[in-house]
A tleap script that builds the chain and sets N, CA, C and O, in Angstrom:
source leaprc.protein.ff14SB
mol = sequence {
  NMET ASP HIE ARG SER GLY ILE LEU LEU ALA
  LEU LEU CYS ALA GLY VAL ALA GLY CYS VAL
  ALA PRO THR LEU SER GLN GLN ASP ILE ALA
  SER VAL SER GLN ARG CYS GLY VAL PRO GLU
  GLY LEU LEU SER GLN ASP VAL GLU GLN ARG
  ARG PHE LEU ILE LEU GLU PRO VAL ASN ALA
  ALA ARG PRO ALA PRO GLU VAL ALA CYS VAL
  ASN GLN TRP ALA ARG ARG ARG HIE MET ARG
  LEU ILE TYR ILE GLU SER ILE GLU GLU ALA
  CGLN
}
set mol.1.N position { -10.929 -14.809 -54.924 }
set mol.1.CA position { -11.664 -14.723 -53.700 }
set mol.1.C position { -12.508 -16.096 -53.982 }
set mol.1.O position { -13.277 -15.950 -54.932 }
set mol.2.N position { -12.552 -17.467 -53.353 }
set mol.2.CA position { -13.665 -17.798 -53.354 }
set mol.2.C position { -15.019 -17.717 -52.847 }
set mol.2.O position { -15.429 -16.584 -52.598 }
set mol.3.N position { -15.843 -18.761 -52.632 }
set mol.3.CA position { -17.422 -18.207 -52.117 }
set mol.3.C position { -17.637 -18.457 -50.610 }
set mol.3.O position { -18.661 -18.136 -50.006 }
set mol.4.N position { -16.399 -19.158 -49.985 }
set mol.4.CA position { -17.023 -19.041 -48.648 }
set mol.4.C position { -16.030 -17.755 -48.025 }
set mol.4.O position { -16.418 -17.042 -47.099 }
set mol.5.N position { -14.301 -17.541 -48.888 }
set mol.5.CA position { -13.776 -15.915 -48.268 }
set mol.5.C position { -14.669 -14.819 -48.316 }
set mol.5.O position { -14.838 -14.035 -47.383 }
set mol.6.N position { -15.453 -14.756 -49.826 }
set mol.6.CA position { -16.051 -13.629 -49.664 }
set mol.6.C position { -16.812 -13.613 -48.545 }
set mol.6.O position { -16.693 -12.669 -47.764 }
set mol.7.N position { -18.141 -15.152 -48.168 }
set mol.7.CA position { -19.340 -14.635 -47.416 }
set mol.7.C position { -18.645 -14.635 -45.662 }
set mol.7.O position { -19.351 -14.045 -44.845 }
set mol.8.N position { -17.419 -15.226 -45.165 }
set mol.8.CA position { -16.831 -14.782 -44.702 }
set mol.8.C position { -16.108 -13.211 -43.820 }
set mol.8.O position { -16.024 -12.764 -42.676 }
set mol.9.N position { -15.629 -12.749 -45.524 }
set mol.9.CA position { -15.789 -11.410 -45.232 }
set mol.9.C position { -16.704 -10.622 -45.102 }
set mol.9.O position { -16.510 -9.636 -44.391 }
set mol.10.N position { -17.833 -10.790 -45.670 }
set mol.10.CA position { -19.112 -10.091 -45.523 }
set mol.10.C position { -19.533 -9.901 -44.111 }
set mol.10.O position { -19.874 -8.818 -43.634 }
set mol.11.N position { -19.474 -11.293 -43.334 }
set mol.11.CA position { -19.981 -11.233 -41.959 }
set mol.11.C position { -18.739 -10.666 -40.924 }
set mol.11.O position { -18.973 -10.443 -39.736 }
set mol.12.N position { -17.856 -10.534 -41.323 }
set mol.12.CA position { -16.900 -10.008 -40.731 }
set mol.12.C position { -17.007 -8.691 -40.332 }
set mol.12.O position { -16.971 -8.344 -39.151 }
set mol.13.N position { -17.166 -7.772 -41.489 }
set mol.13.CA position { -17.541 -6.188 -41.569 }
set mol.13.C position { -18.823 -6.292 -40.843 }
set mol.13.O position { -18.982 -5.742 -39.753 }
set mol.14.N position { -19.961 -7.157 -41.567 }
set mol.14.CA position { -21.323 -6.716 -40.965 }
set mol.14.C position { -20.809 -7.173 -39.114 }
set mol.14.O position { -21.375 -6.604 -38.181 }
set mol.15.N position { -20.067 -7.888 -38.946 }
set mol.15.CA position { -19.730 -8.032 -36.939 }
set mol.15.C position { -19.359 -6.425 -36.423 }
set mol.15.O position { -20.051 -5.891 -35.557 }
set mol.16.N position { -18.211 -5.734 -37.043 }
set mol.16.CA position { -17.138 -4.656 -37.091 }
set mol.16.C position { -18.411 -3.382 -36.893 }
set mol.16.O position { -18.665 -2.474 -36.102 }
set mol.17.N position { -18.899 -3.889 -37.962 }
set mol.17.CA position { -20.131 -2.560 -38.058 }
set mol.17.C position { -21.284 -2.450 -36.716 }
set mol.17.O position { -21.928 -1.525 -36.221 }
set mol.18.N position { -21.184 -3.539 -36.513 }
set mol.18.CA position { -22.274 -3.721 -35.149 }
set mol.18.C position { -22.112 -3.170 -34.281 }
set mol.18.O position { -22.974 -2.529 -33.679 }
set mol.19.N position { -20.737 -3.297 -33.932 }
set mol.19.CA position { -20.002 -2.949 -32.648 }
set mol.19.C position { -19.803 -1.822 -32.460 }
set mol.19.O position { -19.256 -1.552 -31.392 }
set mol.20.N position { -20.164 -0.647 -33.430 }
set mol.20.CA position { -19.644 0.799 -33.532 }
set mol.20.C position { -21.042 1.259 -32.420 }
set mol.20.O position { -22.136 0.720 -32.587 }
set mol.21.N position { -20.867 2.097 -31.526 }
set mol.21.CA position { -21.935 2.739 -31.041 }
set mol.21.C position { -22.108 3.785 -31.470 }
set mol.21.O position { -21.120 4.513 -31.561 }
set mol.22.N position { -23.553 4.344 -31.951 }
set mol.22.CA position { -23.168 5.939 -32.625 }
set mol.22.C position { -22.778 6.716 -31.589 }
set mol.22.O position { -22.643 6.425 -30.400 }
set mol.23.N position { -22.523 8.278 -32.469 }
set mol.23.CA position { -22.613 8.717 -31.540 }
set mol.23.C position { -24.029 9.987 -31.448 }
set mol.23.O position { -24.393 10.756 -32.338 }
set mol.24.N position { -24.766 9.772 -29.585 }
set mol.24.CA position { -25.758 10.211 -29.896 }
set mol.24.C position { -25.920 12.156 -30.253 }
set mol.24.O position { -24.981 12.952 -30.246 }
set mol.25.N position { -27.008 12.393 -30.458 }
set mol.25.CA position { -26.981 13.934 -30.167 }
set mol.25.C position { -27.705 14.678 -28.925 }
set mol.25.O position { -27.839 13.846 -28.028 }
set mol.26.N position { -28.065 15.555 -28.659 }
set mol.26.CA position { -27.868 16.076 -27.187 }
set mol.26.C position { -29.801 15.458 -27.341 }
set mol.26.O position { -30.394 14.783 -26.500 }
set mol.27.N position { -30.431 16.041 -28.824 }
set mol.27.CA position { -31.892 15.675 -28.732 }
set mol.27.C position { -32.165 14.254 -28.124 }
set mol.27.O position { -33.078 14.006 -27.335 }
set mol.28.N position { -31.192 13.304 -28.630 }
set mol.28.CA position { -31.388 11.721 -28.511 }
set mol.28.C position { -31.220 11.455 -27.151 }
set mol.28.O position { -31.952 10.632 -26.600 }
set mol.29.N position { -30.110 12.212 -26.378 }
set mol.29.CA position { -30.033 11.647 -25.019 }
set mol.29.C position { -31.004 12.359 -23.902 }
set mol.29.O position { -31.200 11.949 -22.758 }
set mol.30.N position { -31.750 13.925 -24.729 }
set mol.30.CA position { -32.470 14.438 -23.846 }
set mol.30.C position { -34.127 13.664 -23.666 }
set mol.30.O position { -34.941 13.700 -22.742 }
set mol.31.N position { -34.139 12.943 -25.096 }
set mol.31.CA position { -35.168 12.258 -25.421 }
set mol.31.C position { -35.445 10.954 -24.144 }
set mol.31.O position { -36.421 10.724 -23.431 }
set mol.32.N position { -34.364 10.415 -24.247 }
set mol.32.CA position { -34.253 8.802 -23.768 }
set mol.32.C position { -34.076 9.219 -22.055 }
set mol.32.O position { -34.151 8.469 -21.082 }
set mol.33.N position { -33.847 10.525 -22.104 }
set mol.33.CA position { -33.746 10.690 -20.124 }
set mol.33.C position { -35.162 11.344 -19.850 }
set mol.33.O position { -35.568 11.171 -18.701 }
set mol.34.N position { -36.131 12.189 -20.843 }
set mol.34.CA position { -37.324 12.359 -20.607 }
set mol.34.C position { -38.074 10.748 -20.356 }
set mol.34.O position { -38.895 10.664 -19.442 }
set mol.35.N position { -37.883 9.987 -20.866 }
set mol.35.CA position { -38.583 9.064 -21.468 }
set mol.35.C position { -38.456 8.308 -20.039 }
set mol.35.O position { -39.446 8.029 -19.363 }
set mol.36.N position { -37.455 8.084 -19.752 }
set mol.36.CA position { -37.229 7.231 -18.450 }
set mol.36.C position { -36.833 7.991 -17.009 }
set mol.36.O position { -36.172 7.513 -16.087 }
set mol.37.N position { -37.268 8.941 -17.073 }
set mol.37.CA position { -37.615 10.236 -15.702 }
set mol.37.C position { -36.541 10.916 -15.399 }
set mol.37.O position { -36.575 11.748 -14.493 }
set mol.38.N position { -35.490 10.685 -16.067 }
set mol.38.CA position { -33.779 11.497 -15.291 }
set mol.38.C position { -34.029 12.876 -15.641 }
set mol.38.O position { -34.715 13.208 -16.608 }
set mol.39.N position { -33.527 13.585 -14.931 }
set mol.39.CA position { -33.348 15.152 -14.987 }
set mol.39.C position { -32.681 15.359 -15.693 }
set mol.39.O position { -31.792 14.518 -15.826 }
set mol.40.N position { -32.653 16.337 -16.425 }
set mol.40.CA position { -31.906 16.643 -17.597 }
set mol.40.C position { -30.655 16.861 -17.149 }
set mol.40.O position { -30.729 17.269 -15.990 }
set mol.41.N position { -29.242 16.762 -17.620 }
set mol.41.CA position { -28.312 17.037 -17.829 }
set mol.41.C position { -27.445 16.019 -16.678 }
set mol.41.O position { -26.303 16.175 -16.245 }
set mol.42.N position { -28.374 15.018 -16.396 }
set mol.42.CA position { -27.567 13.733 -15.856 }
set mol.42.C position { -26.802 12.565 -16.455 }
set mol.42.O position { -25.834 11.912 -16.065 }
set mol.43.N position { -27.798 12.514 -17.856 }
set mol.43.CA position { -27.301 11.968 -18.703 }
set mol.43.C position { -26.686 12.053 -19.960 }
set mol.43.O position { -27.303 12.483 -20.934 }
set mol.44.N position { -25.206 11.577 -20.036 }
set mol.44.CA position { -24.756 11.811 -21.367 }
set mol.44.C position { -23.631 10.339 -21.801 }
set mol.44.O position { -23.468 9.235 -21.281 }
set mol.45.N position { -22.918 11.167 -23.226 }
set mol.45.CA position { -22.376 9.471 -23.924 }
set mol.45.C position { -20.824 10.160 -23.436 }
set mol.45.O position { -20.675 11.356 -23.183 }
set mol.46.N position { -19.796 9.182 -23.374 }
set mol.46.CA position { -18.091 9.341 -22.975 }
set mol.46.C position { -17.913 9.539 -24.510 }
set mol.46.O position { -18.225 8.759 -25.410 }
set mol.47.N position { -17.280 10.893 -24.604 }
set mol.47.CA position { -16.450 11.190 -25.806 }
set mol.47.C position { -15.387 10.437 -26.535 }
set mol.47.O position { -15.058 10.643 -27.703 }
set mol.48.N position { -14.752 9.309 -25.520 }
set mol.48.CA position { -14.283 8.468 -26.235 }
set mol.48.C position { -14.348 6.792 -26.800 }
set mol.48.O position { -14.080 6.085 -27.772 }
set mol.49.N position { -15.103 6.747 -24.940 }
set mol.49.CA position { -15.547 5.620 -25.674 }
set mol.49.C position { -17.140 5.451 -26.096 }
set mol.49.O position { -17.725 4.814 -25.219 }
set mol.50.N position { -17.803 5.747 -26.928 }
set mol.50.CA position { -19.285 6.287 -27.311 }
set mol.50.C position { -19.967 4.852 -26.827 }
set mol.50.O position { -21.198 4.825 -26.806 }
set mol.51.N position { -19.451 4.004 -26.551 }
set mol.51.CA position { -20.779 2.810 -26.269 }
set mol.51.C position { -21.000 2.414 -24.953 }
set mol.51.O position { -21.531 1.406 -24.484 }
set mol.52.N position { -20.235 3.895 -24.188 }
set mol.52.CA position { -20.736 4.371 -22.716 }
set mol.52.C position { -21.930 5.445 -22.095 }
set mol.52.O position { -21.759 6.663 -22.125 }
set mol.53.N position { -22.863 4.959 -21.667 }
set mol.53.CA position { -23.280 6.032 -21.302 }
set mol.53.C position { -23.291 6.375 -19.993 }
set mol.53.O position { -23.309 5.451 -19.179 }
set mol.54.N position { -23.283 7.595 -19.568 }
set mol.54.CA position { -22.929 7.810 -17.833 }
set mol.54.C position { -23.960 8.793 -17.714 }
set mol.54.O position { -24.020 9.958 -18.109 }
set mol.55.N position { -25.116 7.740 -16.798 }
set mol.55.CA position { -25.852 8.515 -15.838 }
set mol.55.C position { -25.580 8.934 -14.410 }
set mol.55.O position { -25.348 8.092 -13.542 }
set mol.56.N position { -25.607 10.249 -14.161 }
set mol.56.CA position { -25.008 10.508 -12.781 }
set mol.56.C position { -26.388 10.113 -11.641 }
set mol.56.O position { -27.570 9.888 -11.902 }
set mol.57.N position { -25.685 10.145 -10.369 }
set mol.57.CA position { -26.692 10.337 -9.395 }
set mol.57.C position { -27.951 10.720 -9.441 }
set mol.57.O position { -28.203 11.919 -9.323 }
set mol.58.N position { -29.137 9.637 -9.648 }
set mol.58.CA position { -30.339 10.749 -9.279 }
set mol.58.C position { -31.002 10.101 -8.106 }
set mol.58.O position { -30.169 9.637 -7.328 }
set mol.59.N position { -32.129 9.942 -7.774 }
set mol.59.CA position { -33.165 10.643 -6.364 }
set mol.59.C position { -32.360 9.150 -6.145 }
set mol.59.O position { -32.250 8.174 -6.886 }
set mol.60.N position { -31.789 9.476 -4.609 }
set mol.60.CA position { -31.201 8.220 -4.132 }
set mol.60.C position { -32.363 8.000 -3.533 }
set mol.60.O position { -32.177 6.795 -3.707 }
set mol.61.N position { -33.580 8.035 -2.890 }
set mol.61.CA position { -34.269 6.870 -2.924 }
set mol.61.C position { -35.114 6.467 -3.830 }
set mol.61.O position { -36.287 6.608 -3.486 }
set mol.62.N position { -34.986 6.125 -4.615 }
set mol.62.CA position { -35.340 5.373 -5.838 }
set mol.62.C position { -34.996 5.703 -6.993 }
set mol.62.O position { -35.628 6.545 -7.631 }
set mol.63.N position { -34.095 5.184 -7.386 }
set mol.63.CA position { -33.243 5.298 -8.582 }
set mol.63.C position { -33.364 4.024 -9.753 }
set mol.63.O position { -33.222 4.319 -10.940 }
set mol.64.N position { -33.675 2.382 -9.284 }
set mol.64.CA position { -34.155 1.380 -10.062 }
set mol.64.C position { -34.760 1.967 -11.272 }
set mol.64.O position { -34.191 1.970 -12.364 }
set mol.65.N position { -35.745 2.385 -11.086 }
set mol.65.CA position { -36.677 2.385 -12.085 }
set mol.65.C position { -36.218 3.101 -13.650 }
set mol.65.O position { -36.445 2.781 -14.817 }
set mol.66.N position { -35.367 4.367 -12.911 }
set mol.66.CA position { -34.580 5.217 -13.889 }
set mol.66.C position { -33.066 4.733 -14.473 }
set mol.66.O position { -32.438 5.424 -15.275 }
set mol.67.N position { -32.691 3.743 -14.070 }
set mol.67.CA position { -31.559 2.992 -14.035 }
set mol.67.C position { -32.056 1.845 -15.198 }
set mol.67.O position { -31.563 1.796 -16.325 }
set mol.68.N position { -33.029 1.017 -14.752 }
set mol.68.CA position { -33.228 -0.052 -15.340 }
set mol.68.C position { -34.121 0.775 -16.652 }
set mol.68.O position { -33.628 0.233 -17.641 }
set mol.69.N position { -35.050 1.681 -17.121 }
set mol.69.CA position { -34.940 2.114 -18.157 }
set mol.69.C position { -33.628 2.569 -19.162 }
set mol.69.O position { -33.485 2.180 -20.321 }
set mol.70.N position { -32.931 3.267 -18.605 }
set mol.70.CA position { -31.627 3.829 -19.373 }
set mol.70.C position { -30.884 2.793 -19.827 }
set mol.70.O position { -30.345 2.792 -20.934 }
set mol.71.N position { -30.803 1.661 -18.818 }
set mol.71.CA position { -29.669 0.745 -19.111 }
set mol.71.C position { -30.647 -0.481 -20.324 }
set mol.71.O position { -29.971 -1.410 -20.766 }
set mol.72.N position { -31.807 -0.419 -20.670 }
set mol.72.CA position { -32.613 -1.663 -21.228 }
set mol.72.C position { -32.347 -0.360 -22.679 }
set mol.72.O position { -31.471 -0.695 -23.475 }
set mol.73.N position { -32.969 0.824 -22.929 }
set mol.73.CA position { -32.683 1.239 -23.933 }
set mol.73.C position { -31.393 0.977 -24.395 }
set mol.73.O position { -31.152 0.214 -25.331 }
set mol.74.N position { -30.233 1.840 -23.504 }
set mol.74.CA position { -28.543 1.381 -24.173 }
set mol.74.C position { -28.561 -0.206 -24.796 }
set mol.74.O position { -28.297 -0.515 -25.958 }
set mol.75.N position { -28.878 -0.953 -23.891 }
set mol.75.CA position { -28.189 -2.243 -24.263 }
set mol.75.C position { -29.049 -3.018 -25.607 }
set mol.75.O position { -28.501 -3.911 -26.254 }
set mol.76.N position { -30.425 -2.551 -25.906 }
set mol.76.CA position { -30.861 -2.286 -26.943 }
set mol.76.C position { -29.844 -1.828 -28.755 }
set mol.76.O position { -29.730 -2.298 -29.887 }
set mol.77.N position { -29.323 -0.595 -27.905 }
set mol.77.CA position { -28.546 -0.083 -29.073 }
set mol.77.C position { -27.495 -0.285 -28.920 }
set mol.77.O position { -26.787 0.560 -29.467 }
set mol.78.N position { -26.537 -1.665 -27.988 }
set mol.78.CA position { -25.040 -2.347 -28.035 }
set mol.78.C position { -24.874 -1.381 -27.411 }
set mol.78.O position { -24.025 -0.841 -28.121 }
set mol.79.N position { -25.095 -0.442 -26.268 }
set mol.79.CA position { -24.369 0.351 -25.288 }
set mol.79.C position { -24.309 -0.227 -24.022 }
set mol.79.O position { -24.990 -1.201 -23.700 }
set mol.80.N position { -23.383 0.436 -23.176 }
set mol.80.CA position { -23.210 0.195 -21.924 }
set mol.80.C position { -23.671 1.798 -21.328 }
set mol.80.O position { -23.770 2.937 -21.784 }
set mol.81.N position { -23.954 0.816 -19.519 }
set mol.81.CA position { -24.606 2.173 -19.439 }
set mol.81.C position { -23.425 2.538 -17.864 }
set mol.81.O position { -22.707 1.661 -17.386 }
set mol.82.N position { -23.482 3.746 -17.405 }
set mol.82.CA position { -22.096 3.783 -16.489 }
set mol.82.C position { -23.244 4.555 -15.665 }
set mol.82.O position { -24.014 5.359 -16.192 }
set mol.83.N position { -23.256 4.239 -14.440 }
set mol.83.CA position { -24.381 4.517 -13.702 }
set mol.83.C position { -23.402 4.997 -12.029 }
set mol.83.O position { -22.936 4.223 -11.194 }
set mol.84.N position { -23.382 6.243 -12.041 }
set mol.84.CA position { -22.566 6.713 -10.280 }
set mol.84.C position { -23.661 6.537 -9.529 }
set mol.84.O position { -24.803 6.840 -9.875 }
set mol.85.N position { -23.317 6.016 -8.426 }
set mol.85.CA position { -24.163 5.762 -7.132 }
set mol.85.C position { -24.187 7.436 -5.980 }
set mol.85.O position { -25.016 7.692 -5.106 }
set mol.86.N position { -23.108 8.209 -6.371 }
set mol.86.CA position { -22.757 8.773 -5.612 }
set mol.86.C position { -21.563 9.735 -6.019 }
set mol.86.O position { -20.839 9.236 -6.880 }
set mol.87.N position { -21.213 10.945 -5.614 }
set mol.87.CA position { -20.556 12.197 -5.606 }
set mol.87.C position { -19.932 12.476 -4.056 }
set mol.87.O position { -20.711 13.022 -3.275 }
set mol.88.N position { -19.084 12.265 -3.746 }
set mol.88.CA position { -18.753 12.635 -2.335 }
set mol.88.C position { -17.827 13.891 -2.523 }
set mol.88.O position { -16.950 13.769 -3.378 }
set mol.89.N position { -17.892 14.940 -1.925 }
set mol.89.CA position { -17.516 16.328 -1.613 }
set mol.89.C position { -15.994 16.500 -1.002 }
set mol.89.O position { -15.610 15.982 0.047 }
set mol.90.N position { -15.333 17.199 -1.734 }
set mol.90.CA position { -13.792 16.688 -0.384 }
set mol.90.C position { -14.492 18.389 0.399 }
set mol.90.O position { -15.216 19.317 0.038 }
set mol.91.N position { -13.808 18.030 1.471 }
set mol.91.CA position { -13.905 19.082 2.299 }
set mol.91.C position { -13.240 20.068 3.001 }
set mol.91.O position { -13.872 20.871 3.687 }
savepdb mol mol.pdb
quit
């Protein structure tokens, strides 16, 4: 393996490792929820796609600050926020 191949392999490994989202503990999720003003139990991490955080509906009158806060936190960790605007109940 020549010098360029070694560097390319190292960059590839670093890139792949950087794309893998960590599994968050319940304590991590509770901490960001509290910091961002999201009621307990409304923020979770997708089990199959760990890079997705799921935020269930928060106060419909003022969701923007909470969503922006969680979104910023997630992006710093190379994660994506999925925000559910509303849930319709079947009648």
